[in-house]
C-alpha positions as CSV (number, residue, x, y, z in Angstrom):
1,M,28.9,34.2,20.5
2,F,28.2,33.6,24.2
3,R,25.3,35.9,24.0
4,A,23.7,34.0,21.1
5,V,24.2,30.7,22.9
6,L,22.7,32.1,26.0
7,I,19.7,33.5,24.1
8,L,19.1,30.2,22.2
9,A,19.3,28.3,25.6
10,V,16.6,30.6,27.1
11,V,14.5,30.2,23.9
12,G,15.0,26.5,23.9
13,Q,13.9,26.3,27.6
14,A,10.7,28.2,26.7
15,A,10.1,25.9,23.7
16,F,10.3,22.8,25.8
17,A,8.0,24.3,28.4
18,Q,5.3,24.7,25.7
19,Y,6.1,21.5,23.9
20,G,3.0,19.4,23.1
21,R,0.5,21.9,24.5
22,P,-2.2,22.8,22.0
23,S,-2.9,26.5,21.5
24,G,-6.4,27.8,20.6
25,S,-8.7,26.0,18.4
26,Q,-7.1,23.3,16.2
27,S,-9.9,22.6,13.9
28,G,-10.0,23.4,10.2
29,S,-7.0,25.4,9.0
30,F,-4.2,25.8,11.4
31,P,-2.9,29.2,12.4
32,P,0.8,29.3,13.3
33,Y,1.5,27.6,16.6
34,E,1.7,30.3,19.2
35,A,4.7,29.0,21.1
36,T,6.9,29.1,18.1
37,I,5.8,32.6,17.0
38,S,7.6,34.2,20.1
39,I,10.7,31.9,19.6
40,A,10.9,32.9,16.0
41,E,10.7,36.6,16.8
42,K,13.5,36.2,19.4
43,V,15.8,34.2,17.2
44,R,15.2,36.1,13.9
45,P,17.7,39.0,14.7
46,L,20.4,36.4,15.4
47,A,20.0,34.3,12.4
48,T,22.3,35.2,9.6
49,T,21.9,32.2,7.1
50,W,18.3,31.3,7.5
51,T,15.0,32.9,8.4
52,P,13.2,31.6,11.5
53,G,9.5,31.1,11.3
54,A,6.6,29.8,13.2
55,N,5.6,26.1,12.9
56,P,2.0,25.8,11.6
57,L,1.1,22.9,14.0
58,P,1.8,22.2,17.6
59,P,4.5,19.4,18.1
60,H,2.1,16.7,19.1
61,L,0.4,16.8,15.7
62,Y,3.6,16.1,13.7
63,R,4.2,12.6,12.5
64,T,7.7,13.1,11.1
65,G,6.5,13.4,7.5
66,A,3.7,10.8,7.6
67,K,0.1,11.8,7.8
68,R,-2.6,9.3,8.7
69,E,-5.0,10.6,6.0
70,D,-2.3,9.9,3.4
71,L,-2.0,6.2,4.3
72,E,-5.0,5.0,2.3
73,K,-3.8,6.8,-0.8
74,H,-0.5,5.0,-0.8
75,R,-1.7,1.5,0.4
76,L,-0.4,-1.3,-1.8
77,P,-2.8,-3.9,-3.1
78,L,-2.9,-7.2,-1.2
79,G,-0.6,-9.8,-2.8
80,I,-1.1,-13.4,-3.4
81,L,1.0,-15.7,-1.2
82,V,2.3,-18.7,-3.1
83,V,3.1,-21.6,-0.8
84,K,5.4,-24.2,-2.3
85,D,4.9,-27.5,-0.6
86,H,8.2,-29.3,-1.1
87,I,11.1,-26.8,-0.8
88,V,14.4,-28.3,-0.1
89,L,16.5,-25.9,1.9
90,P,20.2,-26.4,2.2
91,E,21.7,-27.4,5.6
92,R,24.0,-24.3,5.5
93,F,23.9,-21.1,3.4
94,D,26.3,-18.2,3.7
95,A,25.9,-15.2,1.3
96,R,29.6,-14.4,1.7
97,D,30.4,-17.8,0.1
98,R,27.7,-17.4,-2.6
99,W,28.7,-13.9,-3.6
100,P,32.4,-13.5,-2.7
101,E,32.7,-10.6,-5.1
102,C,30.5,-8.4,-2.8
103,P,32.8,-7.0,0.0
104,S,29.9,-5.3,1.8
105,L,28.6,-8.8,2.8
106,K,31.7,-9.1,5.0
107,Q,31.3,-5.7,6.7
108,I,29.4,-4.9,9.8
109,R,28.8,-1.2,10.3
110,N,29.4,0.5,13.6
111,Q,26.2,1.8,14.9
112,G,27.9,3.6,17.9
113,C,25.4,5.4,20.1
114,C,22.9,5.9,17.4
115,G,19.6,4.5,18.4
116,S,18.4,3.9,14.8
117,C,19.3,0.3,14.3
118,W,16.6,0.0,11.7
119,A,18.3,2.6,9.5
120,I,21.8,1.0,9.9
121,S,20.5,-2.5,9.1
122,A,18.4,-1.3,6.2
123,A,21.3,0.6,4.7
124,E,23.6,-2.5,5.1
125,T,20.8,-4.7,3.4
126,F,20.3,-2.2,0.6
127,T,24.1,-2.1,-0.1
128,D,24.3,-5.9,-0.1
129,R,21.3,-6.3,-2.4
130,W,22.6,-3.7,-4.7
131,C,25.9,-5.4,-5.1
132,I,24.3,-8.8,-5.6
133,H,21.8,-7.6,-8.1
134,S,24.5,-5.7,-10.2
135,E,26.6,-8.8,-10.1
136,D,29.5,-6.8,-8.7
137,K,29.4,-4.3,-11.6
138,D,28.3,-1.4,-9.2
139,Q,29.9,-1.2,-5.8
140,F,27.8,1.4,-3.9
141,S,27.3,1.9,-0.2
142,F,24.0,3.3,0.9
143,G,24.3,5.6,3.9
144,A,22.1,5.2,7.1
145,Y,22.1,9.0,7.4
146,D,20.2,9.3,4.2
147,L,17.4,7.3,5.8
148,L,17.6,9.2,9.0
149,S,17.2,12.7,7.5
150,C,13.6,13.9,7.1
151,C,12.3,14.3,3.5
152,H,9.2,16.4,3.1
153,S,9.0,16.3,-0.7
């Protein structure tokens, strides 16, 4: 066990030393990233439940699942903003009073040391909206970890 941890530490050190450095020509189709080939070869004999392989791109070309060239394909059409002139807003509004049947409105999740406040607050908001929309027929709690995990499908 200690040997495997030591090898992974050495391999990790080598990976970080090469992090972000382009290798060879990066135009057209991409060959496997050279720095990860040697890492995969060193780790492969130790892996029992998965098969290590080389990354096709250097780390600086990854955008965590989003590609700039795909942005235009998925762009939403511009909407029409309807401005109402005479909206009367209440002096006070509390969603906990308006929808007392939704217990999630009274909860504040513990973010702990996680730096992904956007995921925590989005999951809280989704959970609250789900309860309000279902009129308390469906109590479901969205998880922040679902938002934090990478999805490449």
